[in-house]
N, C-alpha and C positions, 0 to 999 in steps of 0.2 A: 782394663782403668778404671778404676773404681770413683766414682763421681759422688763428693759430698756435699751431704743435704746440710744448709743451715738454717735454723726456724729465727726467724726475727721476731721477738717479743717487743711489742708498742709498750711504751713504759708512760705514755701518754693518757691524762687524765680522761675515766670513762666521760667524765661530764662534756669533754668534747667533742665525743661521740655522738651526743647528743643533746636534748635540754635537761639543764638542773631542776630541780625541784622548782627554785623560786620563777626558775622561767616559764615553768608549764603554770604555775598563779598567775603570773601577768599576764600571760598570752589567752589565758582563758579571763583576765579581768574585764577583757572588751565584750564581751559576751552579754546581753541583757539578763536582769535578775528583779525579782519583787521581793520588795518589803512593806508592810502593813498596807495590801493592796493595791500598791502603785508600784509602776513598771517602770523602771530605771535604764536609760540604754547609755552605759560606755562608749566612750569614742576617743579616735585618735586628736594629740593636740603637737603642735608646733613650736619649735624654740621660738622663745621671744613674745609668744603670745602673753598680753597681758589685759588685764580689767579690775575694775573696782569690784569688790564682792563685800557680805554682810558674813563674819567670821563669829566661833563662837568656840569654846573649848571644852575637854572633859580630862578629868582627873582620877580620882582615889578610887571610883565605883567599879574602874573598867583596870584599873594598873594589876599587872601580872596575868590577865588575860588573852587568851590568841587575836592577834588581826588578821585584816581579811588575807595579810601576806602568809602569814603564818606564824609571825612574829609574838615576841611577848610585847605588850603595851607597856613602857615605860615611860610613867607620866613627866619623868624628870629626862627624859631626854628632848631632842627635837625631830617632833614626826609630826605627822596630820593626817585628817580623816576626807576624803571627798566621795563624792556620791558617783562622779561619772570621770574622772579624770581617770588614767591608766595607773595603776599600781605600780609604783618604784620611779616614777614621776619624783622630780625634785623641783620647789617654787621657790622663788623669793618672794617672802611675804613684805610689806611695809606698812605701818601704822606713819601716817602723815602727820598725824597731829604731834609725835614726839620726834618724828624722822628716822627712827628705829627700825634696822632691815634682817632681817634672817633666813636663810634658808632653812626649810624643812622637805622631809620626803616623804610623800605618800605611801602609808603601809595599812590605810585602814579605809571601810565607805563607811559613810555618814558624813554629816547628821542628817537624820529623817525627819525633820521636822522643819516645818515654817521654811523663810525665805534664806537659810543659813545655808552657804554653801561650801563653808570649808569649817571642820572641828581642829583647832589645835591641841597640841598636848598641854598640858598647864604648865610646865617649864618654859614653851615656846610662847604661849599668852603671859608668862611673867614677864620674858623678857621684850617683849615688844610693849608690854604697859597694857596690855587688855583685858587683864586677865580679874579686875575689880571689877570694870566694867562690865565683865560677862560677854556682851554681844556689840561687836564695833564694824566700821567699817573701816576695810583697810586694800590695798592692790596688791593681786598677785601677779609673777611672771615665770614664765616656765623658762627653768634654768638647763634643766635635761631630761631625757625621755629615755626607760630602756632601749637600746640595740634591738631585741626581739621584737618591741611593738614596731619598728620600722619594717620587719619581715613579715608582719602579719596583714594578710589582706582581710579586708573587713567593707561590708556592705551597711554596716548597723548606719541606722538614719539617726540623727540629733532631732530632741523633743523639743517643743515650747515650755518649759519650766513655770512661766508666767501663767499658764493656763493651770496647770496644777496649783500653784499657792494659793489661788482666789478660791478653792473651794477644799482645801487641807486644813481642817481645824484640827490640832492635835495637840491633847490636855497633857500637862508637863508637869511634872516639881520633884524637884534638885535638892532638896532639904538633908539636914542631920536629926537621925531619929533616935532619940534616948530611949530609956524603959520611962521617963515620967512623960513622953509627947501622949496627946489625946487627940489632937488634931493636926493637918497637917494643909498648907496653902498650894491650891492646885491654878496653875496660869495657862490662858491660850494667848498667843500673843501675834497672831494671825492678821492682824490690821492695819494698814499703812495710815489711815486715817480714824478720828474720833468717831466722824459720824458711822463707818463699820462697824466699830467697835460698839456702840451703843444701837446698833441694828441686832448684832449677834447678844446683847446683853440683855434686852427685851425680851428673849426665846430664855434664855439660861436663868432669869430671875423667875420661871415660873417654876423650877424646881428648887433655885437657890436664890432665896427673897434678899439676902444680903449680897451676892454677887458684887465686884464694883470694877472700875477701869481705873487705871494708871497711865502713867507713860514713862517710857526708858528708849533712850537717845531717839530716835525716830519709828519708833513703832509703840500703839498701844497694846496693852493687856488687859483681858478680864481675868480675874481672880475672883474664887469662890474657896470654901473650907471644908475638909472632910474630915471625918474618922483615921487617926494614924491606924489602924489595923489595916494589915495588907489586903485580905481576902476581901474585907466589905467596898473598899475601895475599889480593887479589878472587878468587883460585882457593879458597883454603881458606874464606873467608865463604859461597862460594856452595855448596860442598860441608854446611856447616854449616845453610844455607838450607833444602838439599833435605831432609836429616833432618830439616828443622822444630824445631832449636835457636833460630835466630833467625829473622825475620821482612823483616830490612834490613839495612843497614848505612850508615854516615856516614862516609868517610874526609876528615875534614877538617884536611889539614897545611899546615906552611908550609915552605917549604925555605930 
């Protein structure tokens, strides 16, 4: 008697047999990483978690570039960057000044300066009414977390970022540079009180006597002017870094 042998071919997607590329990236997003000599410790979050934070937004300079999740950043979409929340997490962001709310998906890391916890896409900031203001206080609530995160075992600890903020002086410039530009403004805004801003101003004025203080929302800025030549700016900022006056810098220019 002949025995018939049947070969069963599985038509299930290969992604069901293992992790997808995105799931691997999301899973790996819980591991510590270092940016500008500061170590960040991503951690799990629970649905329903909420708090008030300071947010900013990022736009044209990063438009079309790859995000930490491997997607192409679209400044016209509704997304966000966060330093420690798992990639793929969906947040509800609310601007209590105008009562507008919007759900955004975290697909990138950042912002890596000062006390800002969330970087909104340009369109998200525009919708919420925080674009013109630049830096604003909002509330966030965790709406959903990728399922792969719940299966990830981790002993990664949380850190007190307030301790980091006190010593983290980041020089920033986010201006439009034209062929006629000769100078650009540099600012440092890690000062919760005017007294602390004045203490820092006294140090920076040894090198830039024309430096001054200004206030925006709940923070104080120290401003100074540099030549618009990129090589000269970076050379100058590196010198300030070696002197301990800044811990890093971010040059987000549009040409």
